[in-house]
C-alpha positions, 0 to 999 in steps of 0.5 A: 118759099117764094116771096112775092115782089113788094109793090113800088112805093108812091114815090117810085111809081110817080117818078116812073110814070111822070118823068121829069121834063124840066121847069115850066114857065107861068107868065103873067101880062099886064098892060104898061101905060108910059106917060112923058111930061117936059119941065121946061123952063121956070117952074110957075104957079101949082094950078099950072101942073094939076095934070101931072099931079093927077097923072102921079096920083092915079097912076098904077104900079105898072105905069111908068112916068118920064119927067124930062128936065130942062129948067132953071128953078122957080116956085119952091111950093110947086116943086115941093108938091110935084115931089110929094106927088112923085113919092106918093105915086104907085107909078115908077117915076123916071127923071131925066136931066136933059140939059139943066136943073138949078135950084127947084128943078134940081131937088125935083131930079133927086126925087125920081125911082130912076135917075137918067143923065144925058151928056153936057148937062148941069145941076146947081143947088142954092139957098132959097130967096123970097120976098118978106112983107109985114111988121119986123117981128112977123118977118123975123119969125117968117125968115126963121120958120122958112130957113128951118123948113128949107133946112129940113127939105135939103136934108131929107131930098138931097142926102146922100147925094150931097155931103152934109158939109155941102148942105151946110155950105148951101145953107150959108149961102154957097151955090154948088154946081156939077156937070154930067160926069160928077152927077154919074160918079155920085149915082154910081157911088149910091147905087154901089152903096144900096147894092152892098146894103142889099147883100149884107142884109142877105148875108152875101159878101159884098162884090 
């Protein structure tokens, strides 16, 4: 008895008729908007920075916002508003240190999604300064409130770039200075720590 050859199964037939030709790329192109601001000189009252605030708040995920910094610091409240808008922005915010960033400007620099440092630059961190008015008990209450507030701001924005000891010394009145080489060394250390943490989370051995 002769048996009829069995029909090829669906998988074999598909493989024969549609040979594998390699992976196919599917590409989506989105418009990328790049905006640059130059934070130069003293940081002044917040009403001078409303365009920056609006740009950060209205930006999309494909936008790039560059903030070039050369400032000795200035208005603490303005600096905090800039930082809070950076954190709230959908854009990727790149802070670029081009000469110096002291005091409030140093905190703004540390708040970027990406930090770039040119040669021959400086960062400087120190405690706040201010003028208090009113009755004695009111001044004492304000000094305590501002001191507690500033301590939280420093811890949230500067750690782990600054060590706990450095932050504690700043709160006691010391100044912390560093040049481009030291800044880059610390940023590299933080990047390596993030990479190791990601690999550990993914179950891969750290390099």
